[in-house]
C-alpha positions as CSV (number, residue, x, y, z in Angstrom):
1,X,47.6,113.9,82.2
2,X,51.7,113.5,82.8
3,X,54.0,116.6,82.3
4,X,55.0,115.8,78.8
5,X,51.3,115.5,77.7
6,X,50.9,119.3,79.5
7,X,53.9,120.6,77.7
8,X,52.6,119.2,74.2
9,X,49.3,120.6,75.0
10,X,50.7,123.6,76.1
11,X,53.0,124.2,72.9
12,X,49.5,123.7,70.6
13,X,47.9,126.5,72.7
14,X,50.8,128.8,72.5
15,X,50.9,128.0,68.5
16,X,47.5,128.8,68.3
17,X,47.9,131.9,69.9
18,X,51.1,132.9,67.9
19,X,49.2,132.1,64.4
20,X,46.2,134.6,65.8
21,X,48.9,137.3,66.6
22,X,50.5,136.8,63.6
23,X,47.3,136.9,61.4
24,X,46.0,139.8,63.3
25,X,48.8,141.8,62.8
26,X,49.5,141.3,59.0
27,X,45.5,142.0,58.2
28,X,45.2,145.1,60.6
29,X,44.7,148.1,58.4
30,X,46.7,151.1,58.7
31,X,44.9,153.8,60.6
32,X,45.1,157.6,60.3
33,X,47.3,159.1,63.0
34,X,46.0,162.7,64.1
35,X,48.5,165.3,63.9
36,X,48.6,168.8,65.8
37,X,51.1,171.6,65.1
38,X,50.0,173.0,68.7
39,X,48.1,172.5,72.0
40,X,50.7,170.3,73.7
41,X,54.3,171.3,75.3
42,X,56.8,168.8,74.6
43,X,59.9,168.1,76.9
44,X,62.4,165.5,75.7
45,X,64.0,163.4,78.5
46,X,67.2,161.9,77.7
47,X,68.9,159.8,79.9
48,X,72.6,159.3,79.5
49,X,75.4,157.4,80.8
50,X,78.8,157.5,78.8
51,X,77.2,158.6,75.7
52,X,79.9,160.9,74.2
53,X,79.8,158.8,70.7
54,X,76.2,159.5,70.1
55,X,75.2,162.5,72.3
56,X,75.7,165.8,70.3
57,X,74.1,164.0,67.2
58,X,70.9,163.4,68.9
59,X,70.8,167.0,70.3
60,X,71.7,168.6,66.9
61,X,68.9,166.2,65.6
62,X,66.2,167.5,68.1
63,X,66.7,170.8,68.0
64,X,66.4,170.8,63.9
65,X,63.4,168.9,64.0
66,X,61.8,170.0,67.0
67,X,63.1,173.5,67.6
68,X,59.8,174.4,70.0
69,X,60.6,171.5,72.2
70,X,62.7,171.4,75.7
71,X,65.5,169.0,75.8
72,X,66.8,167.8,79.4
73,X,69.7,165.7,79.6
74,X,70.0,163.5,82.5
75,X,73.6,162.8,83.0
76,X,74.1,159.8,85.3
77,X,77.7,160.4,86.3
78,X,79.2,160.0,83.0
79,X,82.8,159.8,82.9
80,X,83.5,160.2,79.3
81,X,82.9,164.0,78.8
82,X,79.1,163.6,78.0
83,X,78.3,166.0,80.6
84,X,81.0,168.5,78.8
85,X,79.6,167.8,75.5
86,X,76.0,168.7,77.0
87,X,77.0,171.9,78.5
88,X,78.8,173.1,75.8
89,X,75.7,172.4,73.6
90,X,73.5,174.1,76.2
91,X,75.7,177.4,76.1
92,X,74.9,177.7,72.4
93,X,71.2,176.7,72.7
94,X,68.9,177.6,75.6
95,X,66.3,175.0,74.5
96,X,68.8,172.2,76.0
97,X,69.6,171.9,79.6
98,X,71.7,169.5,81.7
99,X,70.8,167.7,84.8
100,X,73.7,165.9,86.3
101,X,73.4,163.0,89.0
102,X,76.0,162.0,91.3
103,X,77.0,159.1,93.3
104,X,75.6,157.5,95.3
105,X,72.3,157.9,93.5
106,X,73.8,157.6,89.9
107,X,74.0,154.7,88.1
108,X,71.0,152.4,89.5
109,X,69.0,152.5,86.5
110,X,67.1,154.2,83.8
111,X,63.8,154.3,85.8
112,X,65.2,156.0,88.8
113,X,67.3,158.4,86.7
114,X,63.7,159.7,85.1
115,X,61.9,159.9,88.3
116,X,64.7,161.7,89.6
117,X,64.5,164.2,86.8
118,X,60.7,164.7,86.5
119,X,60.2,165.3,90.5
120,X,62.8,168.0,89.9
121,X,61.3,169.6,87.1
122,X,57.6,169.3,88.3
123,X,59.0,171.3,91.3
124,X,60.2,174.3,89.7
125,X,57.9,177.2,89.6
126,X,57.5,177.3,85.5
127,X,56.1,173.8,85.7
128,X,53.8,174.6,88.6
129,X,52.6,177.2,86.7
130,X,51.4,175.4,83.6
131,X,48.6,173.2,82.8
132,X,50.2,169.7,82.9
133,X,47.5,168.0,81.1
134,X,48.8,169.8,78.0
135,X,52.4,168.9,78.8
136,X,54.1,166.0,77.3
137,X,57.3,163.9,78.8
138,X,59.1,162.2,75.9
139,X,61.6,159.7,76.7
140,X,64.3,159.2,74.4
141,X,67.4,157.3,74.5
142,X,70.8,159.2,73.9
143,X,71.3,157.4,70.7
144,X,67.8,158.1,69.5
145,X,66.8,160.2,66.6
146,X,63.2,161.6,65.3
147,X,61.8,163.0,62.0
148,X,59.7,166.0,61.5
149,X,56.4,164.1,61.9
150,X,56.9,162.8,65.3
151,X,56.3,165.9,67.5
152,X,52.9,166.8,65.3
153,X,52.0,163.0,66.3
154,X,52.5,163.4,69.5
155,X,50.6,166.5,69.5
156,X,47.9,164.7,67.8
157,X,47.6,161.8,70.3
158,X,47.4,163.8,73.3
159,X,44.5,166.0,71.9
160,X,42.5,162.8,73.2
161,X,42.1,163.4,77.1
162,X,41.9,159.3,77.8
163,X,45.7,159.1,76.3
164,X,47.9,159.0,79.0
165,X,50.7,157.7,77.2
166,X,51.9,157.1,73.6
167,X,54.8,155.1,71.8
168,X,56.8,155.9,68.5
169,X,57.8,153.1,66.0
170,X,61.3,152.0,67.2
171,X,63.4,151.0,64.2
172,X,67.4,150.5,63.8
173,X,69.7,152.3,61.8
174,X,72.0,150.1,59.9
175,X,75.5,151.6,60.6
176,X,78.3,148.9,60.2
177,X,79.0,148.9,56.7
178,X,82.6,149.6,57.2
179,X,83.1,146.7,60.0
180,X,85.7,144.2,58.6
181,X,85.1,140.2,57.9
182,X,83.1,138.3,60.1
183,X,82.4,141.0,62.8
184,X,80.8,143.2,59.9
185,X,79.0,140.3,58.2
186,X,77.5,139.1,61.6
187,X,76.8,142.8,62.9
188,X,74.7,143.3,59.7
189,X,72.9,140.1,60.3
190,X,72.3,141.5,64.0
191,X,71.2,144.8,62.7
192,X,68.6,143.7,60.1
193,X,67.1,141.2,62.0
194,X,66.5,143.6,64.6
195,X,65.0,145.8,62.4
196,X,62.8,143.4,60.7
197,X,61.6,142.2,64.3
198,X,60.6,145.8,65.3
199,X,59.1,146.2,62.0
200,X,56.9,143.3,62.8
201,X,56.4,144.5,66.1
202,X,55.0,147.9,65.2
203,X,52.5,146.0,63.2
204,X,51.4,144.1,65.8
205,X,51.2,147.5,67.8
206,X,48.1,148.4,65.5
207,X,46.2,145.3,67.1
208,X,47.1,146.8,70.7
209,X,46.4,150.2,69.8
210,X,42.7,148.6,68.7
211,X,42.4,147.5,72.0
212,X,43.5,150.9,73.7
213,X,46.8,149.7,75.1
214,X,50.1,150.2,72.7
215,X,52.9,148.8,74.3
216,X,55.5,151.1,75.7
217,X,58.6,149.6,74.3
218,X,61.4,152.4,75.5
219,X,62.9,154.4,73.1
220,X,60.4,157.4,72.1
221,X,57.6,156.8,75.0
222,X,55.5,159.4,75.9
223,X,53.7,160.1,79.0
224,X,51.1,163.4,79.9
225,X,53.0,165.2,82.6
226,X,49.7,165.4,84.8
227,X,49.8,161.9,85.0
228,X,53.5,161.6,86.1
229,X,52.7,164.3,88.5
230,X,49.6,162.5,90.0
231,X,51.6,159.1,90.4
232,X,54.4,160.9,92.3
233,X,51.8,162.5,94.4
234,X,50.1,159.3,95.2
235,X,53.8,157.6,95.9
236,X,54.0,155.7,92.6
237,X,56.9,156.1,90.6
238,X,56.0,156.4,87.1
239,X,59.0,154.5,86.0
240,X,58.9,151.4,88.1
241,X,62.0,150.1,89.7
242,X,62.2,147.0,87.4
243,X,64.7,146.2,84.7
244,X,62.0,146.8,82.0
245,X,60.7,150.1,83.3
246,X,58.7,150.8,80.2
247,X,56.8,147.6,80.3
248,X,56.4,148.6,84.1
249,X,55.2,151.7,83.1
250,X,52.4,150.6,80.7
251,X,51.4,148.1,83.3
252,X,51.0,151.2,86.0
253,X,49.1,152.9,83.5
254,X,46.7,150.3,82.8
255,X,46.1,149.7,86.5
256,X,45.9,153.3,87.0
257,X,42.6,153.8,85.2
258,X,40.9,151.3,82.6
259,X,39.5,154.0,80.8
260,X,43.5,155.2,80.0
261,X,44.8,154.5,76.6
262,X,48.3,154.1,75.4
263,X,48.5,155.6,71.8
264,X,50.5,154.1,68.7
265,X,52.6,156.6,66.7
266,X,53.6,155.5,63.3
267,X,56.5,158.2,63.2
268,X,59.8,156.2,63.5
269,X,62.5,156.4,66.2
270,X,65.6,155.6,65.0
271,X,68.4,154.1,67.3
272,X,71.7,152.0,67.1
273,X,71.2,148.3,67.1
274,X,73.6,145.7,69.0
275,X,76.4,144.9,66.5
276,X,78.0,141.7,68.8
277,X,76.4,138.7,70.1
278,X,77.4,138.8,73.7
279,X,76.5,142.3,74.2
280,X,73.2,141.8,72.4
281,X,72.2,138.4,74.5
282,X,73.1,140.6,77.7
283,X,70.4,143.4,76.5
284,X,67.9,140.6,75.9
285,X,68.7,139.0,79.1
286,X,67.9,142.4,81.1
287,X,64.8,142.8,79.0
288,X,63.5,139.0,79.8
289,X,64.5,139.3,83.6
290,X,62.6,142.9,83.8
291,X,59.5,141.0,82.6
292,X,59.9,138.4,84.9
293,X,59.9,141.3,87.9
294,X,56.8,142.2,86.7
295,X,54.9,139.1,87.7
296,X,53.9,140.8,90.6
297,X,51.7,142.7,88.4
298,X,49.5,139.8,87.3
299,X,46.7,139.5,90.0
300,X,46.4,143.3,89.8
301,X,45.8,143.1,86.1
302,X,43.1,140.7,86.1
303,X,41.3,142.5,88.7
304,X,41.1,145.5,86.9
305,X,38.6,146.1,84.2
306,X,40.3,145.9,81.0
307,X,39.8,145.2,77.2
308,X,39.8,141.4,76.7
309,X,42.8,141.8,74.2
310,X,44.7,143.8,76.7
311,X,44.3,141.2,79.2
312,X,45.5,138.6,76.9
313,X,48.5,140.5,75.5
314,X,49.8,141.6,78.9
315,X,49.3,138.2,80.4
316,X,51.2,136.4,77.6
317,X,54.1,139.1,77.8
318,X,54.3,138.7,81.7
319,X,54.3,135.1,81.7
320,X,56.1,135.1,78.5
321,X,59.8,133.9,80.1
322,X,58.2,131.1,81.9
323,X,56.2,129.8,79.2
324,X,59.2,130.0,76.7
325,X,61.3,128.0,79.3
326,X,58.9,125.2,79.5
327,X,58.7,125.1,75.7
328,X,62.8,124.9,75.7
329,X,62.2,122.0,78.4
330,X,60.0,120.3,76.0
331,X,62.4,120.5,73.0
332,X,65.1,119.0,75.0
333,X,63.1,116.3,76.0
334,X,62.8,114.9,72.6
335,X,65.8,112.9,72.7
336,X,65.2,111.1,76.0
337,X,61.6,110.4,74.7
338,X,62.8,108.6,71.9
339,X,65.4,106.9,73.9
340,X,63.1,105.8,76.7
341,X,60.0,105.5,75.0
342,X,58.6,108.4,76.7
343,X,55.1,109.5,75.5
344,X,53.2,112.9,75.7
345,X,50.2,114.1,73.8
346,X,50.0,112.4,70.5
347,X,48.9,114.5,67.3
348,X,48.6,113.6,63.8
349,X,51.9,113.8,61.6
350,X,51.0,116.9,59.8
351,X,50.8,119.0,63.1
352,X,54.6,118.9,63.1
353,X,54.8,119.7,59.4
354,X,52.6,123.0,60.2
355,X,54.5,123.8,63.2
356,X,57.7,124.0,60.9
357,X,56.1,125.7,57.8
358,X,53.7,128.1,58.8
359,X,56.3,130.1,61.0
360,X,58.5,130.1,57.9
361,X,55.5,131.6,55.7
362,X,54.8,134.1,58.3
363,X,58.5,135.1,58.3
364,X,58.6,135.1,54.5
365,X,55.7,137.3,54.2
366,X,57.2,140.0,56.5
367,X,60.5,139.8,55.0
368,X,58.7,140.7,51.5
369,X,56.9,143.6,53.1
370,X,60.0,144.6,54.8
371,X,61.9,144.7,51.6
372,X,59.4,146.8,50.2
373,X,59.3,149.2,53.0
374,X,62.9,149.8,52.9
375,X,63.2,149.8,49.0
376,X,65.7,147.3,49.5
377,X,67.2,144.7,46.5
378,X,65.1,141.6,46.0
379,X,68.2,139.2,47.2
380,X,67.5,140.8,50.8
381,X,64.6,138.6,51.3
382,X,66.6,135.5,50.6
383,X,69.5,137.0,52.9
384,X,66.8,137.6,55.8
385,X,65.4,133.8,55.6
386,X,68.8,132.3,55.5
387,X,70.2,134.1,58.2
388,X,67.3,134.1,60.7
389,X,68.6,130.6,62.5
390,X,71.7,132.7,63.3
391,X,69.6,135.6,64.8
392,X,67.3,132.7,66.6
393,X,70.1,131.1,68.0
394,X,71.9,134.2,69.5
395,X,68.6,135.3,71.0
396,X,67.5,131.9,72.3
397,X,70.8,132.0,74.6
398,X,69.6,135.1,76.3
399,X,66.6,133.2,78.2
400,X,69.1,130.8,80.0
401,X,71.2,133.7,80.9
402,X,68.2,135.7,82.4
403,X,67.1,132.9,84.1
404,X,70.5,132.3,86.1
405,X,70.5,136.1,86.7
406,X,67.1,135.9,88.3
407,X,67.5,132.9,90.3
408,X,71.0,133.9,91.4
409,X,69.8,137.5,92.5
410,X,71.6,139.2,90.1
411,X,69.7,142.8,89.4
412,X,72.7,144.7,87.9
413,X,71.6,147.3,85.0
414,X,73.2,146.6,81.7
415,X,73.7,149.6,79.7
416,X,73.8,149.2,75.7
417,X,76.9,149.5,73.9
418,X,77.2,152.4,71.6
419,X,79.3,152.5,68.5
420,X,80.5,155.3,66.2
421,X,78.4,156.5,63.3
422,X,78.2,160.1,61.0
423,X,77.5,162.8,63.4
424,X,75.1,164.6,60.9
425,X,71.8,164.5,62.8
426,X,69.9,162.6,60.4
427,X,67.5,159.7,61.0
428,X,68.8,156.7,59.1
429,X,65.2,155.4,59.4
430,X,63.2,158.5,59.0
431,X,59.7,158.2,58.0
432,X,56.2,156.9,59.1
433,X,55.1,153.8,58.3
434,X,52.0,153.2,56.2
């Protein structure tokens, strides 16, 4: 078999997996998420680096909807006054506390900041006297907002002793209506497509939950404190030192105990989206590079006893950047094939039609469901479909950037860029998905 034939067959296999994933996500029925008013203590951990634009609104949101939870802001040597905002808030509200990191330890990455903070908190006398199995750390980005259903779902999920972690449903706030001209138009494309992307991901999370491992995706991730303390005692960082620490955390949980579960929460966690192409590509490149760094987990994953869906899902995610690279090579080789008469795997003509139309059909289906959930005008569906190529093209450029960073040894942490928005503490994408 020549290399081109290998690429073609690989493409067919990946397309078949994509169809299975999309179909299963669309057909998976909603499940009842348990709620509980008590039984679990909740501590929010907010890593913050130069978050003066958003931090006060986030604190106000948390103290309004979760007044009995603790809020710890981990300031990573901000120089824009973020620490002053938090200190002033903490003076008015004893439920809020500031932990500040200083150089040279500061500004290394989010995972190190989280590990540093929980190590300090767990060493304090009041935590040592607690039942850590009934305490949950919730990692929330500085722009994160939750609704009143989030904490009851956290408490309900962790009533199951096998649940070591849980993940909320990340959604993006639509906050760029005042941006002018082309900048505003492109920002709106990015935001609605990012929110649609996470809308689809939330449905696939239902499939993962069925297998016992809903993936950790960052904002709104929860971990049982007893698991965190146990990992630290074994010398294992709960948030691994990779550029995609949430994915690494999910892998560590799976490797820790095959019986462990990562639960799905359908309560929304709202956050800002990226509104400019270059920062968007740099953020996505960090995610892709972080996934590449997790390749070392693959052998251990297959040595663990895990649900077949979990193995297939995590394997696909870990290999995803490398497989996508091969697919790009296959696409780029098409002009050379025609020019030089090179041949790969021969397939019927109708296969190309299926490759084109079926993804569009899936996307149209999701756009219709998204429009119904958000109660948007009917024209939104057409807008989503017409702007999809723009979003896809911008997203595609993240892969070569990640490959360049990976093979040139660039491991720098890229922090998301914030923008101003109303500071009323509300959640623009509040609610629970049905």
